[in-house]
Structures are given as structure tokens and as C-alpha cells.
Phi, psi and omega in degrees: 000122179287167179235158182269334186224155169285321181209137174244125183251127181252106182118122184253041173269199188300314181295313181297322181291321177299315181295315181299314182297312183294316182297318179296319180290340173274004177073022172282156175271119193234136168240135179240119183253129180218132184279341185231263182231144175292149180117332175065190182302322185304313183285316192265325188229359188235249190307308187294305180293322182293319179289331176292317179292321178300319180295315178300318181293324180293319177299316180298320180295317181294320178297314182294335183245023185288346182297339180291344178252013178083011179255114185251118180241125185269126172050061175295146180249148180249129176243098185298321182296328177288327175296320178291325175300321176300316178301311180297322180294322179293317177301315181297326181287327183271331187307321181304331178295333181254015188282155175302323182299319180297315184287326174295326176295332177281348181107006180276136172272112182264124183238122178262131179155163177265129182228182179203159175285136175254346169197193188288350184222014178224131174246129184251131178216131181054035181079356179266130180264116182261124177245137184211160174294328180211149174241151174231127175260118181221052187273359172072206184217175179221164179300135174275126183255118182290155180276087181244126181304126176083353183295312181297318183292325182279336180093148182205167176245154166233184177295346180278342179249336193295331182275002175261358180294148175247345177235145179271122181298138179294319179233125184229129173254139178239122178266111183114130183237039171275197184301315183293314179300317181289316181297311183286327178299311179295320180297311181294324177297317181290338180263008170125351179276151167265112193255137171239124177263127175262113187244120181281353181250178181277347175211161179297159173049065189298342179273358184259168175302124184304322180294323178290318180297329179297326178297318178295316182299317179297322178294317179300314181294322178298323180283344179105011176283131179271136182235124174254113186265162177048042184225145175239140178293127183263316181201162177226137175230144176264115182229118178053043176080002180244149176269122177258114184248128177257126174240110193057244180250008181262137180253135177238129180253121187220170175272323182222155176237126175255125181262124180220071187238046176094185187231155176237138182290146179271091183232344195299322188270003189272350183054051183296334179299320180295333180270355183072032181256120182276144178203165173220193184293341177277337179143189180285137180276130180227160174266189183293342178267003182067024171277142173277188177294346167260110191297344179270355180244124180253165176211149179204166179083199185303332186293344176260007181074211179069220181284114184258076180225149179303315183291333176287320176302317179294321177298315178294324181301324180299318178294317181297318182304310182295314184291319184284323184272332185243260179230137183283078183243339185275141176248137179288140180247131177244021185294324182233089180242111178267159170203167181218150170250124191265048167285181174236108005287162180282159177229129181226151185213150168210143175075206187282151169281168177302316181296314180299319181295317180291326176295325183274323188240356176062226185287354179283358184266136174238140179250116180257112185239126179236120179282144175295336181296344179257015178250123188300319181296322178297320177297318183296328182262003183062035182238058188267000178292145169093191189194168167249125178239114180248127185256122186227162170273171184302329181275002178096000177297132182274124180260334181180171179205149177223123176241135171225124184156183180300131175063025180303324180295335176274318188290338183286345189292330178290330175289320177299317180297316179298316179295320182296331181252018176057035177276148177285164181298335179300336179297335181280349184272006179292183187296133175233145179298137175252136354262124175226159178294337183295346176298341179300326179285318179294321179293323177294318180298323180295340182298328179292318178297317179298318181294317180296322179292319180298330182270351182262084182295326179298315179295322179298318179295317180299315181293323178298316179293322180298312181292327175297317179294318181295324178292324182290334180276356177082000000 
């Protein structure tokens, strides 16, 4: 039985677009199916709009606090709708790169519509039956909505609606204190909302190093963001035009509620059973080659769970391209996966946490911690919060790193590069431009040499005798 395409990609988000572009440029015959707009969550509801809003909020914060640098601005005003206009302008500037016209120009057949598998080798959309040598499911995820009494009736926002607001709510509650909740919570607070974070854990950002998360929490409290810890939202009632939210026994009265409690994979409408593709509530099950239980169907990105980041979807897409178009021999590697939370200060991470490393390697683990307060550029910019924490084995092998501070999302990349090429931590102690924030990593790396020297009494004695002899010789 012949096929119509080399590859059919279902989902036009970051993973699907990388595969479609690369496959078309390799001269494969490609169909890309998308039910809404190309670009996915990242362009329309995620990375692009959130970082644009974060920037606007950061500017507002710096203006309001400029007196610490001797710059006095009287009564600055905030125009939230103009901040949202900035967000929309950024989306509009980036959108052409993800447009149907661009991909059609590359040779991709772009099909808009909702479809489903009708058997193990045919996907139907708009009455058209698509047959291919390989299929890729890259349908992403959507906000997970918790079962809270009265929430649906009272109304709520997710990241899919929040960037369409034209007014900044005076009082805003955010359910969930992960990356999205923290980023948007700080941004809305800086743009005029009184924000309350409902956190079901004992500290913010529960997947991060607790010490690093504490730096973010202290900043939030300093700015006036209210945090309710170890609490779950129980119910919501609409009373006199206000939303009354109960978290444990505490009541919060707000204008809007933003829900940020994780993601759910977009699998329901695909009729995966007909295709022989196994999945559960976490997402589609795949092997190390990103094949599903049907070896001709691959999946990548948020729909398979795991690391739900745009750059990881693109990383997975590279493995899918080779395996789906040629021979399924490549295995995806998750050994060195970095990510960042773009609060202010930023928080970035790669590899193992301190706790994970000690559980795996015991006393062979060393923690190298350098505070930004001891970095001259950080002092010059008044950005002394936070630290670089590099976790290494005794021989200098880097196991993980956590940075919290200004530009942490940028500064972590030299550590990622070192880990990717199996370089020892000593590689980070090389020359760095002075004065830059990147010195935080070189100073942290030097701590292992200093520690080893401090513990080597024999070497210290030899050097003491050597210098004594040299002084006696004049």
C-alpha cells in the first residue's frame, strides 16, 4: 500500500514546527495538521507573551524604585492596557516566523482542522485521509483545572486568557506557585494588582532547590505579595461582585482568580485507541526513540509529559526527525536539561539538586556556593541577591547547578556547555571579563581548588618549605 506523505505532523507548536521545517528542507513530503493557529502555546499563551509582560513589569518596578540610584521620578503612572499592547506587538513581530505562509514556502502542506486516527496508519482531517510512512503527535498540553467547588461558576483565568485582559485587577488570587504562577504573580503585582499566591507546598517553586526558592520568596514578601503556604483552595463563591476564595480556613476576596496548577496533555480527540497508541493522564507513552506503542507513530513535547519546555520539545524534535524519516536508531538524551523561571531575581537550574546528588553519591559530593554579593558587578548594579551553587563530585565532575539572581537564565549556559562536553568544574574557572556577573560561576568553580588545597596539609608543608628556602636565597 502506497503512502501520500513521508511524514504527517499533528500539532503546530514548537516541536511540530521544528520537525516540519527540517523535514521539508530535507525534501521530504510533509503535511502539518493544526486545529487552531501555528506557534502553539509558546507564541500565543506562554513564553513569548509572559516574558514580554515580565519585562514591562520589571521596567515599572525599576522606575518606582529608581530613587535608590539617585534617580527621583515623581508619581509614575501605570497603563496596563499599554503593557498588554507591548505583549501583542511582540507576538505580532515573532508570528511571521511561525506563519502558514512561511511553512508553505518551505514546501509543507499546512492543513487546519481537528482530526483523528481511524486506524493504525491513517489520520483523517476534514474528510481527507492522510497516509504516511510516519506520524508525529505534537499536540501539546492545556491548563489543568482543579476540581474546586464554585470555581467554574464564579469564573477564572488561565494563561490562555490572561494576556487578553485590558485592565489590571485590583485584587488577584493565583492558585499554584510553580513557574507560571510565580512569574505572572510578580508581574501583575508590579503592574498594580494586590496579589495573593495560594501555595500547596511549604515553599514556592517546589521543583527547585529550596535555598534558591527562598530567595524568590523573600523578594515576593518584600514587594508585598501575600503567600498562603501549605494550603489548597477549597471553594469559591461570588458575593456582591467579588470572588470569595477559601484556602483551608483562610478567606481571600478578589476580583479575579488565575489558575496555575499544572498541565494536561491534549490527547482526547485523537482516537489514539484506533491507532494502537497507549497513553495515560500524564501523556502519551514513548520509548527512548520517542516511538509510541505503534512504532510508526512518534510523539514529542508537552503531550508526552516529562520536561514541558519549548527548548525540550525542540530537542526531542531533533531525535524524531532522524528516526521517523530515516532509521529509528537515535535515543533522546535528558542528561543535561536546563530551565529557568523568569521571576526577578531569576532562577535557573540544570542537573541534580544537592539532595539528589547526596542520595546518589553520598559523601563524594561537594557543594560550591558563591554569593552574588561577593561579585563586583552585582554590587555595582545593586543586584546582590542570590548565588551560584554548583554541585560536583570529588574529581570535579559537575552533577548539577542552581543559580538564583540577576540574569541567572543567561549565566547558567556556560555550566550547561561544560556538562554537555563532560568538562570538569575547573573549566569554569578560566578567564572571565571583569566586571561581569558571570564571575559568579568562575568564583564558585575556584572554591573546589581552594578546598582541596586547604585539606592537603602535605602540599602546604612542601610549599612553606619551598618559599622559606627561596627567601633564604634572597
